[in-house]
Residue frames relative to the residue before (quaternion, step in Angstrom):
aa qw qx qy qz dx dy dz
X 1.0000 0.0000 0.0000 0.0000 0.00 0.00 0.00
X 0.0305 0.7851 -0.6175 0.0379 3.50 -1.13 0.73
X 0.1855 -0.7711 0.6009 0.0998 3.56 -1.09 0.75
X 0.0120 -0.7771 0.6291 -0.0157 3.56 -1.01 0.93
X 0.2771 -0.7355 0.5939 0.1719 3.55 -1.26 0.50
X 0.3240 -0.7586 0.5341 0.1853 3.59 -0.83 1.01
X 0.7414 -0.4342 0.2864 0.4240 3.58 -1.33 0.11
X 0.6682 0.4818 -0.2969 0.4829 3.60 1.19 -0.48
X 0.5630 -0.6295 0.3671 0.3898 3.59 1.29 0.05
X 0.4622 0.6723 -0.4459 0.3683 3.58 1.29 0.24
X 0.3049 -0.7389 0.5751 0.1742 3.57 -0.91 0.95
X 0.1354 -0.7701 0.6216 0.0481 3.54 -0.98 0.97
X 0.1714 -0.7526 0.6298 0.0870 3.55 -0.92 0.99
X 0.0918 -0.8182 0.5676 -0.0007 3.57 -0.63 1.15
X 0.0388 -0.7875 0.6141 -0.0365 3.53 -0.93 1.06
X 0.4507 -0.6694 0.5157 0.2876 3.56 -1.05 0.74
X 0.3572 -0.7270 0.5510 0.2008 3.55 -0.97 0.94
X 0.5850 -0.6066 0.3986 0.3619 3.62 -1.09 0.57
X 0.7909 -0.0007 -0.0016 0.6119 3.60 1.21 -0.47
X 0.5916 -0.5486 0.4457 0.3878 3.54 -1.29 0.34
X 0.4714 -0.6832 0.4723 0.2966 3.64 -0.76 0.98
X 0.6600 -0.5475 0.3516 0.3755 3.57 -1.13 0.69
X 0.7012 0.4719 -0.2856 0.4518 3.61 0.92 -0.82
X 0.6835 0.4462 -0.2796 0.5055 3.62 1.27 -0.13
X 0.4810 0.7210 -0.4154 0.2761 3.61 1.24 -0.28
X 0.6246 0.5317 -0.3551 0.4485 3.63 1.00 -0.70
X 0.6627 0.4882 -0.3036 0.4799 3.60 0.94 -0.85
X 0.6594 0.5188 -0.3064 0.4497 3.59 0.97 -0.85
X 0.6116 0.5858 -0.3498 0.4005 3.59 1.04 -0.75
X 0.7175 0.4485 -0.2520 0.4696 3.59 1.09 -0.63
X 0.6112 0.5707 -0.3411 0.4294 3.59 1.25 -0.01
X 0.0538 -0.7778 0.6260 0.0188 3.55 -1.04 0.85
X 0.4907 -0.2749 -0.8114 0.1594 1.57 -1.54 1.91
X 0.7005 -0.4638 0.3277 0.4322 3.54 -1.27 0.37
X 0.3548 -0.7653 0.5005 0.1947 3.59 -0.79 1.01
X 0.3256 -0.6520 0.6243 0.2813 3.48 -1.43 0.01
X 0.3832 -0.7015 0.5484 0.2454 3.56 -1.22 0.44
X 0.0764 -0.7665 0.6355 0.0536 3.53 -1.09 0.78
X 0.2543 -0.7257 0.6161 0.1707 3.52 -1.21 0.59
X 0.0966 -0.7790 0.6191 0.0240 3.53 -0.84 1.07
X 0.0525 -0.8147 0.5756 -0.0467 3.54 -0.74 1.14
X 0.2138 -0.7871 0.5689 0.1056 3.53 -0.94 0.96
X 0.5767 -0.5324 0.3924 0.4795 3.55 1.28 -0.23
X 0.7516 0.2963 -0.1716 0.5637 3.57 1.14 -0.67
X 0.7921 0.1527 -0.0541 0.5886 3.58 1.09 -0.75
X 0.1699 -0.7579 0.6241 0.0853 3.51 -1.31 0.51
X 0.0079 -0.7889 0.6142 -0.0169 3.57 -0.96 0.89
X 0.1982 -0.7293 0.6413 0.1322 3.55 -1.11 0.79
X 0.0628 -0.8151 0.5742 -0.0438 3.54 -0.69 1.18
X 0.2972 -0.7223 0.5962 0.1859 3.56 -1.09 0.79
X 0.0538 0.8033 -0.5844 0.1012 3.57 -0.72 1.11
X 0.6103 -0.5387 0.4262 0.3947 3.55 -1.30 0.23
X 0.5883 -0.5542 0.4501 0.3799 3.54 -1.18 0.59
X 0.7470 0.3337 -0.2786 0.5029 3.58 -0.99 0.81
X 0.2851 0.8119 -0.4637 0.2109 3.57 1.35 0.22
X 0.6454 0.5714 -0.3262 0.3879 3.57 0.97 -0.86
X 0.7483 0.3243 -0.2097 0.5393 3.59 1.17 -0.47
X 0.7322 0.4664 -0.2406 0.4341 3.59 1.00 -0.78
X 0.6867 0.4875 -0.2862 0.4571 3.61 1.03 -0.71
X 0.4143 -0.7074 0.5130 0.2545 3.58 -0.83 0.98
X 0.6462 -0.5046 0.3908 0.4183 3.58 -1.22 0.39
X 0.6475 0.5369 -0.3111 0.4424 3.57 0.95 -0.92
X 0.6786 0.4824 -0.2877 0.4734 3.59 0.89 -0.93
X 0.6402 0.5177 -0.3273 0.4636 3.59 1.01 -0.75
X 0.6557 0.4996 -0.3112 0.4729 3.59 0.93 -0.84
X 0.6304 0.5221 -0.3305 0.4700 3.61 1.00 -0.79
X 0.6498 0.5122 -0.3155 0.4646 3.60 0.97 -0.82
X 0.6320 0.5209 -0.3251 0.4727 3.59 1.01 -0.78
X 0.6717 0.5050 -0.2957 0.4543 3.57 0.88 -0.94
X 0.6338 0.5158 -0.3312 0.4717 3.61 1.01 -0.75
X 0.6650 0.5132 -0.3074 0.4471 3.59 0.95 -0.84
X 0.6689 0.5096 -0.3003 0.4502 3.59 1.11 -0.59
X 0.5766 0.6017 -0.3759 0.4052 3.62 1.21 -0.30
């Protein structure tokens, strides 16, 4: 689990999902190395993001927020 705050002051809580959701599997199939799916929730919005394993320690706050914003578009 990891919590980040975006530029608008919204807190996002991100948790790794046990498996890649069905609607994300086609995108995940083309990624190397195989990604993991995380769900980030702000209480108002929810985003499912595909990231590299070890994301909780390796991914910067800035990169995680950018990934969340891309998923919401």
